[in-house]
C-alpha atoms as one frame of an Amber mdcrd trajectory, in Angstrom:
protein
   0.000   0.000   0.000   2.884   2.345   0.747   4.292   1.723  -2.724   0.913
   2.454  -4.324   0.554   5.618  -2.278   4.057   6.685  -3.175   3.298   5.996
  -6.847   0.285   8.321  -6.919   2.150  10.862  -4.832   4.923  10.930  -7.417
   2.414  11.224 -10.278   0.697  14.261  -8.801   3.806  15.911  -7.447   4.694
  19.443  -8.492   7.808  18.297 -10.355   5.876  15.675 -12.350   3.119  18.100
 -13.293   5.731  20.683 -14.259   7.473  18.165 -16.550   4.124  17.145 -18.035
   3.061  20.691 -18.958   6.514  21.847 -20.038   6.847  21.882 -23.821   9.701
  19.735 -25.065  10.773  19.427 -28.692   8.760  16.272 -29.379   5.657  17.887
 -27.844   6.107  20.950 -30.038   6.399  18.771 -33.133   3.376  16.720 -32.068
   1.145  19.759 -31.458   2.316  21.417 -34.674   1.665  18.289 -36.708  -1.722
  17.772 -35.069  -2.847  21.373 -35.693  -1.661  21.377 -39.312  -3.268  18.000
 -39.997  -6.529  19.118 -38.365  -6.488  22.314 -40.452  -5.952  20.436 -43.711
  -8.674  17.921 -42.812 -11.107  20.708 -41.896 -10.468  22.649 -45.102 -10.720
  19.582 -47.377 -13.727  18.009 -45.651 -15.583  21.301 -45.126 -15.040  22.441
 -48.693 -16.005  19.072 -50.196 -18.979  18.279 -48.002 -20.471  21.679 -47.260
 -19.355  24.909 -48.921 -19.204  23.624 -52.513 -22.626  22.007 -52.137 -24.336
  24.999 -50.554 -22.979  27.938 -52.521 -25.623  30.566 -53.166 -24.702  32.120
 -56.488 -25.799  35.583 -57.506 -27.521  36.006 -60.835 -24.142  36.961 -62.325
 -22.857  33.470 -61.544 -26.008  31.361 -61.423 -28.048  32.796 -64.290 -31.676
  33.822 -64.076 -33.997  36.693 -64.779 -33.716  40.375 -63.941 -36.782  42.617
 -63.795 -36.843  46.372 -63.581 -40.026  47.437 -61.792 -41.402  50.959 -61.731
 -43.232  52.281 -58.639 -46.203  54.402 -59.697 -47.722  56.310 -56.783 -51.450
  56.997 -57.028 -51.480  60.162 -54.943 -49.228  62.941 -53.767 -47.955  60.984
 -50.769 -44.958  58.987 -51.916 -44.284  55.560 -50.434 -40.572  55.227 -49.578
 -38.817  52.976 -52.074 -37.109  51.028 -49.281 -40.518  50.188 -47.802 -41.732
  48.957 -51.187 -38.569  46.864 -51.640 -39.035  45.259 -48.229 -42.680  44.532
 -49.029 -41.818  42.845 -52.343 -39.071  40.789 -50.703 -41.474  39.557 -48.021
 -44.188  38.779 -50.565 -42.028  37.016 -53.126 -38.779  35.946 -51.492 -38.324
  32.229 -50.766 -41.980  31.399 -51.297 -44.548  30.764 -54.009 -42.192  28.229
 -55.628 -39.886  31.137 -56.532 -36.809  30.840 -54.331 -33.630  32.934 -54.344
 -35.315  36.224 -55.162 -33.337  39.392 -54.488 -34.831  42.893 -54.410 -32.526
  45.911 -54.784 -33.307  49.614 -54.907 -32.360  50.900 -58.348 -33.545  54.498
 -57.904 -36.127  56.470 -55.939 -38.939  55.056 -58.107 -37.543  51.770 -59.446
 -36.598  48.349 -58.107 -34.365  45.707 -59.625 -35.608  42.202 -58.860 -33.369
  39.233 -59.578 -34.530  35.626 -59.706 -31.799  33.017 -60.063 -32.394  29.819
 -62.010 -34.270  29.044 -65.210 -37.782  30.301 -65.852 -39.932  29.089 -68.734
 -42.099  31.575 -70.601 -45.124  30.554 -68.514 -43.176  30.730 -65.248 -41.831
  34.154 -66.149 -45.336  35.416 -66.891 -46.572  33.945 -63.582 -43.716  35.605
 -61.730 -44.410  38.963 -63.384 -48.072  38.692 -62.438 -47.116  37.812 -58.869
 -44.964  40.939 -58.710 -47.455  43.423 -60.074 -50.945  42.078 -59.304 -52.540
  43.395 -56.147 -54.181  40.903 -53.840 -57.825  41.444 -52.953 -58.910  40.649
 -49.391 -62.601  39.721 -49.258 -64.843  38.417 -46.433 -67.708  36.040 -47.214
 -70.027  33.742 -45.326 -70.390  30.041 -46.220 -72.713  30.937 -49.104 -69.718
  32.511 -50.790 -71.327  35.957 -50.866 -69.297  39.071 -49.923 -70.095  40.739
 -46.611 -68.857  44.235 -47.540 -69.720  46.417 -50.479 -68.111  49.828 -50.879
 -66.911  49.693 -47.274 -70.385  49.005 -45.827 -71.726  45.728 -44.452 -74.495
  44.315 -46.665 -76.386  41.248 -45.456 -76.323  38.615 -48.232 -79.743  37.581
 -49.582 -81.325  36.431 -52.827 -81.901  39.985 -54.006 -78.233  41.028 -53.857
 -76.688  37.678 -54.713 -73.731  38.024 -57.082 -72.480  35.787 -59.877 -68.753
  35.441 -59.348 -68.121  34.644 -63.016 -69.448  38.083 -63.958 -67.756  39.919
 -61.112 -64.176  38.705 -61.725 -64.200  40.349 -65.144 -64.876  43.771 -63.613
 -62.014  44.953 -61.400 -63.988  47.919 -60.103 -66.836  45.758 -58.790 -64.379
  43.272 -57.331 -62.564  46.016 -55.433 -65.856  47.227 -53.987 -66.004  43.985
 -51.954 -62.743  44.789 -50.124 -63.454  45.583 -46.461 -62.545  49.045 -45.107
 -59.023  48.408 -43.814 -55.965  50.663 -43.802 -53.087  48.489 -42.649 -51.887
  44.980 -41.895 -48.786  43.908 -40.057 -47.133  40.827 -38.682 -47.192  40.488
 -34.926 -46.148  37.943 -32.340 -48.833  36.857 -29.907 -47.116  36.181 -26.578
 -50.297  35.814 -24.539 -51.291  32.459 -23.210 -49.545  29.168 -23.791 -49.839
  29.150 -27.596 -47.248  31.745 -28.538 -47.442  32.260 -32.276 -47.327  34.733
 -35.130 -50.484  36.523 -36.201 -51.486  39.137 -38.732 -53.116  42.207 -37.177
 -55.449  44.016 -39.591 -56.404  47.604 -38.727 -59.750  49.040 -39.805 -59.722
  52.353 -41.635 -61.880  54.503 -39.293 -64.681  54.573 -36.726 -67.328  53.992
 -39.387 -65.454  50.884 -40.488 -65.425  49.649 -36.877 -69.222  49.989 -36.753
 -69.635  48.088 -40.033 -67.245  45.377 -38.808 -69.358  44.948 -35.669 -72.498
  44.651 -37.821 -70.914  41.957 -39.979 -69.768  39.878 -37.000 -73.125  40.382
 -35.262 -74.839  38.971 -38.375 -72.613  35.884 -38.320 -72.902  35.358 -34.537
 -76.692  34.883 -34.832 -76.283  31.909 -37.150 -76.207  28.313 -35.998 -72.943
  26.596 -35.116 -71.178  25.626 -38.312 -73.088  28.266 -40.242 -71.449  31.187
 -38.434 -68.136  30.999 -40.264 -66.256  34.112 -41.325 -64.275  33.213 -44.439
 -61.246  35.324 -45.368 -60.221  35.150 -49.029 -57.179  36.398 -50.881 -57.222
  36.698 -54.684 -60.621  35.059 -54.984 -60.787  36.256 -58.612 -57.826  34.025
 -59.544 -59.567  31.099 -57.846 -62.783  31.693 -59.830 -60.848  31.869 -63.123
 -59.047  28.605 -62.373 -62.321  26.951 -61.387 -64.291  27.869 -64.493 -61.438
  27.422 -66.979 -59.708  24.289 -65.680 -62.207  22.530 -63.380 -65.592  23.402
 -64.823 -67.367  20.185 -63.710 -66.213  20.605 -60.108 -67.175  24.298 -60.250
 -70.690  23.429 -61.350 -70.913  20.676 -58.734 -69.930  23.268 -56.095 -72.929
  25.380 -57.216 -70.376  28.012 -58.222 -69.696  28.653 -54.564 -65.944  29.182
 -53.961 -66.263  27.809 -50.408 -67.584  24.479 -51.684 -65.076  24.380 -54.569
 -61.898  24.551 -52.436 -62.785  21.300 -50.623 -62.279  17.760 -51.852 -65.484
  16.460 -53.436 -66.775  20.020 -53.138 -67.992  19.169 -49.632 -66.825  21.427
 -46.757 -68.833  19.615 -44.098 -68.735  15.798 -44.018 -71.006  15.024 -41.075
 -68.986  14.872 -37.880 -65.725  15.650 -39.705 -64.451  18.718 -41.457 -63.832
  18.515 -45.167 -60.328  18.371 -46.617 -58.969  21.369 -48.478 -57.622  20.710
 -51.946 -53.852  20.709 -52.207 -52.715  19.152 -55.481 -55.227  20.321 -58.088
 -55.267  23.775 -56.536 -53.459  24.983 -53.456 -56.517  26.132 -51.524 -54.364
  27.687 -48.777 -53.353  30.420 -51.218 -56.963  31.570 -51.535 -58.932  30.649
 -48.391 -56.518  32.026 -45.833 -58.672  31.833 -42.684 -61.900  30.299 -41.436
 -63.233  31.088 -37.988 -66.548  30.739 -36.195 -68.054  33.967 -34.816 -70.032
  33.545 -31.599 -70.262  37.145 -30.441 -70.073  40.513 -32.214 -66.511  41.820
 -32.486 -65.626  45.395 -31.634 -62.467  47.442 -31.829 -60.185  49.059 -34.358
 -58.472  45.843 -35.467 -58.769  42.091 -35.705 -56.231  39.277 -35.948 -55.722
  36.373 -38.336 -54.006  33.737 -36.172 -54.147  30.635 -38.352 -54.809  29.203
 -41.778 -58.112  27.750 -42.958 -56.811  24.329 -41.881 -56.431  25.630 -38.322
 -52.628  25.580 -38.488 -50.778  28.367 -36.685 -49.088  30.931 -38.882 -45.315
  30.793 -39.085 -42.940  33.728 -39.229 -42.673  33.439 -43.011 -46.364  32.822
 -43.751 -47.594  35.629 -41.466 -45.091  38.060 -42.970 -46.113  37.120 -46.497
 -49.834  37.379 -45.727 -49.456  40.801 -44.081 -47.496  42.169 -47.049 -50.006
  40.769 -49.555 -52.850  42.513 -47.724 -50.869  45.761 -47.484 -50.011  45.711
 -51.177 -53.670  45.152 -52.015 -54.656  48.420 -50.288 -51.435  50.319 -51.096
 -51.530  53.726 -52.784 -49.003  52.668 -55.411 -48.842  50.224 -58.306 -45.936
  48.208 -59.643 -45.212  47.963 -63.360 -42.522  45.887 -65.058 -40.706  48.130
 -67.517 -37.880  45.801 -68.502 -36.770  42.195 -68.119 -33.481  40.549 -68.944
 -32.528  36.879 -69.049 -29.001  35.790 -68.151 -28.068  32.354 -69.449 -26.950
  29.817 -66.856 -24.433  28.376 -69.328 -22.646  31.694 -69.653 -22.674  32.395
 -65.932 -21.507  28.890 -65.038 -18.445  29.542 -67.171 -17.929  32.804 -65.292
 -18.282  30.944 -61.984 -15.729  28.322 -63.018 -13.349  31.028 -64.218 -13.628
  32.768 -60.845 -12.663  29.513 -59.109  -9.731  29.123 -61.513  -8.687  32.695
 -60.712  -8.675  31.930 -56.982  -6.621  28.804 -57.661  -4.061  30.652 -59.806
  -3.680  33.444 -57.236  -3.370  30.853 -54.468  -0.552  29.010 -56.296   1.396
  32.178 -57.167   1.229  33.568 -53.635   2.116  30.140 -52.211   5.243  30.126
 -54.396   6.187  33.568 -53.056   5.708  32.320 -49.487   7.751  29.142 -49.909
  10.594  30.813 -51.846  10.991  33.566 -49.237  10.144  31.754 -45.992  10.816
  28.064 -46.596   8.992  25.743 -44.241   7.124  28.628 -42.649   6.013  29.602
 -46.155   4.473  26.151 -46.546   2.707  26.668 -43.211   1.422  30.029 -44.505
   0.057  28.303 -47.598  -2.009  25.987 -45.404  -3.115  29.005 -43.375  -4.116
  30.795 -46.589  -6.303  27.829 -47.535  -7.898  28.075 -44.076  -8.543  31.797
 -44.640 -10.367  31.106 -47.907 -12.358  28.290 -46.299 -13.424  30.342 -43.263
 -14.473  33.276 -45.440 -16.513  31.103 -47.802 -17.959  29.176 -44.842 -19.343
  32.406 -43.373 -20.762  33.378 -46.765 -22.436  29.999 -47.119 -23.732  29.724
 -43.550 -25.209  33.243 -43.563 -26.673  32.666 -47.057 -24.577  35.380 -48.620
 -24.441  35.523 -52.397 -21.305  34.580 -54.285 -21.094  37.661 -56.498 -18.321
  39.596 -58.287 -18.329  42.298 -55.602 -18.128  39.708 -52.815 -15.288  38.012
 -54.668 -13.451  41.342 -54.944 -13.605  41.688 -51.151 -12.257  38.140 -50.734
  -9.337  39.034 -53.009  -8.686  42.195 -50.970  -8.756  40.091 -47.815  -6.198
  37.804 -49.441  -3.896  40.807 -49.895  -4.350  41.750 -46.223  -3.569  38.147
 -45.262  -0.423  38.310 -47.415   0.673  41.534 -45.695   0.161  39.957 -42.274
   2.355  36.986 -43.129   5.079  39.075 -44.778   5.102  41.539 -41.882   5.663
  38.724 -39.364   8.179  36.585 -41.225  10.165  39.480 -42.673  10.660  40.812
 -39.175  11.773  37.361 -37.987  14.401  37.203 -40.729  15.566  40.752 -39.962
  16.151  39.823 -36.324  18.117  36.735 -37.374  20.226  38.810 -39.784  20.982
  41.183 -36.906  22.625  38.244 -35.143  19.898  37.476 -32.616  19.429  33.921
 -31.395  16.487  32.093 -32.911  14.267  32.119 -29.817  14.985  35.746 -29.008
  14.355  36.716 -32.624  10.997  34.924 -32.464  10.010  36.579 -29.179  10.915
  40.037 -30.494   8.998  39.385 -33.713   5.827  38.201 -32.012   5.861  41.073
 -29.531   6.528  43.845 -32.064   4.177  42.712 -34.854   1.120  41.851 -32.764
   0.147  45.462 -32.049   0.654  46.384 -35.708  -1.618  43.563 -36.899  -4.170
  44.503 -34.259  -4.204  48.179 -35.298  -4.406  47.481 -39.033  -7.262  44.985
 -38.705  -9.225  47.196 -36.320  -8.884  50.153 -38.715 -10.082  48.024 -41.657
 -13.117  46.831 -39.686 -13.961  50.430 -38.687 -13.705  51.558 -42.328 -15.917
  48.633 -43.386 -18.586  49.561 -40.842 -18.584  53.170 -42.047 -18.910  52.051
 -45.665 -21.758  49.733 -44.704 -23.619  52.342 -42.669 -23.351  55.254 -45.099
 -23.012  53.409 -48.411 -25.658  51.928 -50.698 -26.189  48.365 -51.912 -22.951
  47.680 -53.832 -20.719  49.278 -51.201 -22.589  47.489 -48.419 -22.075  44.122
 -50.095 -18.374  44.896 -50.447 -17.953  46.095 -46.861 -19.797  43.259 -45.111
 -17.918  40.727 -47.257 -14.677  42.415 -46.235 -15.594  42.022 -42.553 -15.977
  38.275 -43.193 -12.548  38.307 -44.827 -10.948  40.099 -41.864 -12.401  37.496
 -39.494 -10.824  34.842 -41.722  -7.504  36.698 -41.669  -7.568  37.055 -37.882
  -8.321  33.356 -37.411  -5.792  31.995 -39.880  -2.914  34.489 -40.035  -2.912
  35.824 -36.482  -4.043  32.838 -34.427  -3.087  29.692 -36.342   0.066  30.854
 -38.122   1.587  32.684 -35.171   0.836  29.834 -32.756   2.283  27.078 -34.936
   5.248  29.287 -35.873   6.054  29.727 -32.185   5.920  25.947 -31.731   8.162
  25.164 -34.709  10.767  27.895 -34.333  11.313  27.021 -30.677  12.533  23.588
 -31.698  16.268  23.213 -32.266  15.848  22.365 -35.954  15.790  25.953 -37.219
  18.630  27.061 -34.976  20.843  24.510 -36.712  19.328  24.971 -40.188  18.115
  28.573 -40.563  17.960  28.108 -44.325  14.690  26.224 -43.743  13.198  29.620
 -42.879  14.378  31.085 -46.163  17.346  32.758 -44.452  20.154  33.455 -46.924
  23.568  32.481 -45.577  25.427  35.459 -47.042  23.217  37.836 -45.080  24.191
  36.119 -41.852  27.595  37.681 -42.370  27.557  40.941 -40.398  29.656  42.548
 -43.118  26.628  42.383 -45.413  25.127  45.856 -45.944  21.570  46.431 -47.081
  21.500  48.471 -50.281  18.859  50.824 -48.812  20.770  51.548 -45.585  22.373
  54.803 -46.714  19.490  56.013 -48.868  17.876  59.230 -47.601  14.216  58.881
 -48.556  13.155  62.134 -46.894  15.481  64.254 -49.023  13.954  62.797 -52.192
  10.364  63.529 -51.145  10.306  66.908 -52.908  10.752  65.220 -56.305   7.760
  63.000 -55.688   5.680  66.009 -54.626   6.650  67.786 -57.865   5.733  64.651
 -59.859   2.267  64.342 -58.348   1.695  68.078 -58.882   2.443  67.651 -62.600
   0.251  64.506 -62.710  -2.733  66.277 -61.141  -2.245  69.275 -63.466  -2.309
  67.011 -66.542  -5.451  65.327 -65.209  -7.132  68.716 -64.706  -6.243  69.756
 -68.268  -7.638  66.475 -69.658 -10.765  66.837 -67.551 -11.265  70.430 -68.715
 -10.775  69.566 -72.395 -13.412  66.812 -72.402 -15.801  68.845 -70.248 -15.434
  71.785 -72.657 -15.950  69.651 -75.772 -19.142  68.140 -74.369 -20.205  71.400
 -72.637 -20.876  69.413 -69.475 -18.605  69.460 -66.451 -19.382  65.845 -65.529
 -18.353  64.780 -69.039 -14.771  65.431 -67.960 -14.940  61.824 -66.735 -15.533
  58.860 -69.024 -18.892  58.025 -67.494 -20.696  54.735 -67.869 -24.251  54.888
 -69.177 -25.774  54.693 -65.685 -23.890  57.883 -64.778 -25.215  59.718 -67.840
 -28.923  58.891 -67.918 -30.973  58.084 -70.980 -33.808  55.921 -72.254 -34.448
  52.177 -72.204 -36.934  50.806 -74.741 -37.945  47.134 -74.679 -39.848  45.613
 -77.597 -41.419  42.262 -76.691 -44.560  40.148 -77.182 -47.987  41.290 -76.084
 -48.396  40.793 -72.338 -52.181  41.010 -72.406 -52.319  38.167 -74.963 -49.427
  36.194 -73.407 -47.666  36.159 -76.780 -43.927  36.246 -77.439 -41.613  37.025
 -80.338 -39.076  34.446 -81.516 -35.485  34.893 -82.618 -36.397  35.410 -86.294
 -38.918  38.145 -85.491 -36.550  39.796 -83.007 -33.743  39.795 -85.604 -36.044
  41.321 -88.219 -37.087  44.060 -85.783 -33.461  44.829 -84.912 -32.428  44.958
 -88.564 -35.397  47.201 -89.368 -34.442  49.638 -86.607 -30.782  49.738 -87.656
 -31.576  50.159 -91.372 -34.092  52.915 -90.640 -32.145  54.573 -87.831 -31.727
  57.789 -89.818 -35.500  58.166 -90.300 -36.181  57.127 -86.696 -33.416  59.481
 -85.463 -31.592  56.812 -83.424 -27.890  57.585 -83.030 -25.302  54.773 -83.084
 -28.100  52.272 -83.685 -25.875  49.207 -84.083 -24.269  49.922 -80.703 -27.389
  50.715 -78.666 -29.770  48.051 -80.082 -29.440  44.468 -78.889 -31.377  41.210
 -78.595 -32.130  39.642 -75.232 -33.410  36.123 -74.578 -36.219  35.922 -72.051
 -35.993  32.235 -71.147 -33.506  29.366 -71.031 -35.152  27.565 -73.961 -34.649
  30.637 -76.198 -38.330  30.563 -77.113 -38.925  34.232 -76.366 -36.830  37.284
 -77.165 -36.979  41.032 -76.759 -35.289  43.866 -78.601 -33.680  46.433 -76.302
 -32.692  50.003 -77.150 -30.582  51.521 -74.383 -29.108  54.903 -75.162 -28.148
  58.181 -73.533 -30.020  59.920 -76.364 -33.387  61.504 -75.616 -36.180  59.559
 -77.396 -39.451  61.462 -77.882 -42.967  59.943 -77.781 -43.208  60.642 -81.528
 -40.123  58.510 -82.143 -41.563  55.682 -80.011 -44.801  55.901 -81.989 -42.836
  55.697 -85.255 -40.970  52.647 -83.961 -44.255  51.004 -82.974 -45.798  51.612
 -86.388 -42.736  50.255 -88.145 -42.397  46.984 -86.222 -46.107  46.102 -86.061
 -45.805  44.739 -89.599 -43.278  42.187 -88.311 -44.997  41.124 -85.083 -47.668
  42.198 -82.629 -45.636  43.718 -79.804 -45.651  45.790 -76.657 -43.178  48.639
 -76.373 -42.094  49.374 -72.838 -40.073  52.534 -72.397 -38.728  54.367 -69.421
 -36.258  57.098 -68.865 -33.440  56.477 -66.456 -31.444  59.287 -64.977 -28.110
  59.431 -63.277 -29.625  60.388 -59.910 -29.327  56.880 -58.448 -25.723  56.567
 -59.628 -24.928  60.038 -58.313 -26.564  59.085 -55.011 -24.387  55.961 -54.944
 -21.328  58.132 -55.577 -22.305  60.724 -52.961 -23.042  58.094 -50.308 -19.661
  56.536 -50.996 -18.004  59.954 -50.619 -19.827  60.494 -47.304 -18.716  57.054
 -46.130 -15.105  57.760 -47.139 -15.110  61.125 -45.354 -16.473  59.574 -42.166
 -13.954  56.732 -42.498 -11.136  59.294 -42.772 -12.378  60.899 -39.574 -12.484
  57.531 -37.804  -8.943  56.727 -38.964  -7.715  60.120 -37.733  -9.305  59.660
 -34.293  -8.020  56.099 -33.924  -4.433  57.033 -34.816  -4.664  60.093 -32.589
  -5.565  57.831 -29.657  -3.154  54.980 -30.409  -0.209  57.109 -31.602   0.187
  60.925 -31.591  -1.242  63.882 -33.473   1.783  64.073 -35.776   1.088  60.524
 -36.996  -2.646  61.191 -37.367  -2.226  64.349 -39.466   0.463  62.754 -41.669
  -1.696  59.708 -42.420  -4.838  61.789 -43.005  -3.149  64.114 -45.516  -1.507
  61.170 -47.300  -4.842  59.323 -47.601  -6.549  62.418 -49.034  -3.737  62.815
 -51.576  -4.073  59.121 -52.489  -7.771  59.636 -53.227  -7.045  62.776 -55.282
  -4.417  60.909 -57.293  -6.834  58.027 -57.882  -9.494  60.406 -59.213  -6.841
  62.141 -61.345  -5.783  58.801 -62.822  -9.385  57.926 -63.752  -9.772  61.305
 -65.484  -6.388  61.246 -67.240  -6.456  57.619 -68.408 -10.149  57.886 -69.392
 -11.036  54.920 -67.192 -14.774  54.337 -67.312 -16.435  55.705 -64.189 -18.880
  53.022 -63.078 -19.998  51.258 -59.916 -16.998  48.933 -59.842 -14.593  51.857
 -60.247 -16.101  53.528 -57.190 -15.829  50.278 -55.234 -12.168  50.198 -56.334
 -11.704  53.588 -54.635 -13.136  52.130 -51.410 -10.701  49.224 -51.735  -7.837
  51.683 -52.291  -8.709  53.515 -49.091  -8.457  50.242 -47.167  -5.188  49.202
 -48.856  -3.621  52.605 -48.246  -4.780  52.828 -44.628  -3.450  49.331 -43.922
  -0.094  50.216 -45.487   0.283  53.456 -43.564  -0.671  51.858 -40.240   2.182
  49.384 -40.744   4.598  52.227 -41.574   3.776  54.431 -38.595   4.029  51.381
 -36.338   7.588  51.028 -37.618   8.222  54.689 -36.783   6.825  54.301 -33.281
   9.007  51.252 -32.691  12.137  52.997 -33.983  11.444  55.990 -31.730  11.201
  53.770 -28.637  14.290  51.716 -29.587  16.662  54.545 -30.494  15.797  57.405
 -28.158  15.268  57.541 -24.405  15.950  61.254 -23.937  13.570  64.067 -23.082
  13.602  65.380 -26.643  15.003  64.469 -30.062  16.961  66.703 -32.386  15.841
  67.296 -35.965  18.544  64.996 -37.324  17.358  62.213 -35.033  13.774  62.521
 -36.267  14.945  62.288 -39.878  17.127  59.297 -39.010  14.123  57.525 -37.483
  12.005  58.257 -40.556  14.632  56.862 -42.936  15.269  53.813 -40.790  11.540
  53.041 -40.604  11.274  53.267 -44.400  14.302  51.000 -44.833  12.677  48.253
 -42.759   9.315  48.858 -44.482  10.447  49.066 -48.099  10.936  45.376 -48.907
   7.603  44.386 -47.402   5.863  47.099 -49.431   7.458  45.814 -52.657   6.225
  42.294 -51.883   2.758  43.703 -51.180   2.808  45.598 -54.487   3.771  42.446
 -56.402   0.937  40.535 -54.705  -1.534  43.315 -55.557  -0.477  43.316 -59.223
  -0.849  39.520 -59.343  -4.303  39.583 -57.743  -5.624  42.498 -59.842  -4.248
  41.065 -63.094  -5.711  37.606 -62.508  -9.036  39.154 -61.506  -9.111  41.182
 -64.751  -8.239  38.127 -66.859 -10.543  35.541 -65.311 -13.341  37.084 -63.313
 -16.448  38.246 -65.139 -18.012  40.800 -64.953 -15.195  42.602 -63.087 -13.643
  44.599 -65.894 -10.247  46.133 -66.422 -11.322  49.518 -64.993 -11.523  47.970
 -61.515  -8.200  46.140 -61.808  -6.254  48.982 -63.435  -7.489  51.425 -60.791
  -6.387  49.003 -58.056  -2.938  48.499 -59.592  -2.371  52.245 -59.937  -3.584
  52.773 -56.381  -1.287  50.054 -55.033   1.749  51.587 -56.757   0.824  55.048
 -55.553   0.236  53.762 -52.000   3.834  52.562 -51.697   5.321  55.866 -52.828
   2.844  58.061 -50.960   3.577  56.197 -47.718   7.305  56.749 -48.187   7.427
  60.233 -49.668   4.268  61.908 -48.316   3.461  60.258 -44.982   7.091  60.270
 -43.901   7.767  63.775 -45.234   4.789  65.279 -43.400   5.478  63.290 -40.217
   9.136  64.363 -40.283   8.172  68.047 -40.514   5.475  67.833 -37.831   7.498
  65.676 -35.441  10.542  67.958 -35.815   8.370  70.927 -34.822   6.886  68.965
 -31.918  10.327  67.946 -30.661  11.580  71.533 -31.068   8.704  72.672 -28.878
   9.541  70.022 -26.277  13.197  71.102 -26.369  12.251  74.745 -25.880   9.968
  73.953 -22.941  12.644  71.717 -21.440  15.305  74.455 -21.586  12.856  76.974
 -20.172  12.194  74.513 -17.319   8.510  74.473 -18.188   7.875  71.296 -16.174
  10.063  72.249 -13.156   7.932  72.921 -10.093   9.238  75.840  -7.897  10.437
  74.980  -4.418  11.585  71.697  -2.888  10.859  68.673  -5.054  10.317  66.297
  -2.152   9.842  66.767   1.572  12.622  65.074   3.561  11.887  63.003   6.667
  14.889  61.909   8.827  15.356  58.172   8.872  12.694  57.655   6.185  13.779
  59.205   2.898  16.990  61.044   3.757  19.157  58.363   2.158  21.727  59.131
  -0.522  21.693  56.903  -3.628
């Protein structure tokens, strides 16, 4: 027993526990191998089994139909476009057999609605009807007769009995049956034990409340089973289906809609309730509620708690029902003015090309990592795969769309990841070249780079939030996607890479073989001198300032020339069509007759318009006239004229007269202005200005005012140079170009945060005096640039690789986005060196001169005795 006791005592002794938790070399290798293997397994398994199978593609990558819908208000009070968009999304989105519907605000009176996937001609027509047709809410009793007429309760009898087949053809009579209501909204009923969603319907006024009480009083006096209040939605569609597709059943039901919606046209089967039809017609779409009324109901509102089957409403169904009722009584109408089909075959190719682009970028950056950092470069490659997986996992889990803009943010996140790795490993190699031991070099690297990575990532997240809050749809998509990317960077580059690096480098392997870290043996010789050591960057700043002055002047001249030629100041930029405004004319089959035009007819119409463009006064006809398929089977086509030219009603009439000989068509025309694009631009400018303010405040808190002012001025100059480049190079100004400017702000801010962190570190390492002379400040600036320069070149190469591959492979991101990014990346490097450092050097020299002056004037010396002396307590002499 003593031996057993001694055994357990030895196991749980302090020395044993200390040995157990102390990391030895084999433990470091084991943990490193385990973490790397787990990462690879997670990435491979997660990508194969989840993300690739659950990708939600945008219409640009998944194909589908785009509809442009006009909001036509019926009175002076204008319904906010965001409210209309939300209503359409709730009515249509992820329901009615039409999934993956996206509603975006196009302008203050137009919506763009995207539906991914193939739609046949019939499905497209059904979808268009679903978008634009207002639902009619009607109350009846079991006889199928309406209870309200022109907002007043009318007791049904033989004298006022209606024939539904006659009524459904007259929209005005049908609308007279709608009860007097003014609003409907989803609500959650938390009373009692049956917590559930309901739809609260508000009556229009006091008179309506009186009529509602009369109607319910009428029903309450009927016998049980006869006192049912039936709530119908779109009863006219039900009647049309009944008489056109199920005439025998309609006759058997005595042309009573209540009888017709039940199996065997029998609502009451003795002791049991009848069964609502589901397969021939989905009765739940029409009879939305059935409830017995035992007492008269009073009040300004009533609730719809369940379906006609007695099932409780869900969040989705209650929301959809409320929005359908609201749209039915809304003071606006929706009209489809244009539709566009995007082929899935074309977009699938674009999707595959985007994946190829990611793969090519991944391989090229991996090569850069491995060549420069050896085994740690291989570890970074695995970490980069984890970054991509985490980012795409968040997209997939949160049902984000895989779109070109989202992909651009992922690529930007990849650049930030690259900078994080290069910043860490370059510093490690610098410490080794200085002659530090491997473990000390690692400790110094981890300590000095952590705060820099923290600051840069926090600043990027703050900028993203500002862009999301103040920006519009495209900028918001970019910013929220970038936040996902930063989370991926933080998880992979900061947590995984740094942890495993600490494990590996602390083994004895790299101390004996530093070449495994990409360390070059000739640089281990202390006689080796860096070629940038004696280069004075600050003294050369004036030449860069002169160069950018000349560049901006040339851009202003180019801008003025084009603005003068076109007699329009905004024409100084090469604006895309959405920034100019114009007219969109769609020629398609008759909607009222459900007819379409085929490819031959569409081609004839196009050729007619081009050949007669002089008589029709259409400029550049071959460029502005195009054919557009309306379905995946290519059975229906439209002819689209989209031009910045003003088209008069007389011209549209002439076009109509000319093409009617070819086919019977509808001509849908609408004018689009540049207001929405200008609003997009202005909101982006507001977001950028606020972001600049946030950056200034953050740097002011974390560093000093000299750093904050230097970075702020440099960022503003970067933006000015970017705008100058777009004007001088005649880059098309479009939505993607503006998003490129937002990306440039983030790239530049990240770069400058890294640089000023170098300055702060050099200041703390080289000076411990009360003040620094002017020469010392300049020496710090040059030394910071020397340690920063190589990393910035690597970052520039990575940016050129990413932007070039994106331009080559990723549709529909065009060269304007990539070229703007490449120019911005090049400018960022030089502006950080020659502007940020120049301004900081001047400001810091003045600050230090002020400190020196106050020090010599004994500004901080307090008159009198510094410290009171107490014998035997503090009267010692050091």
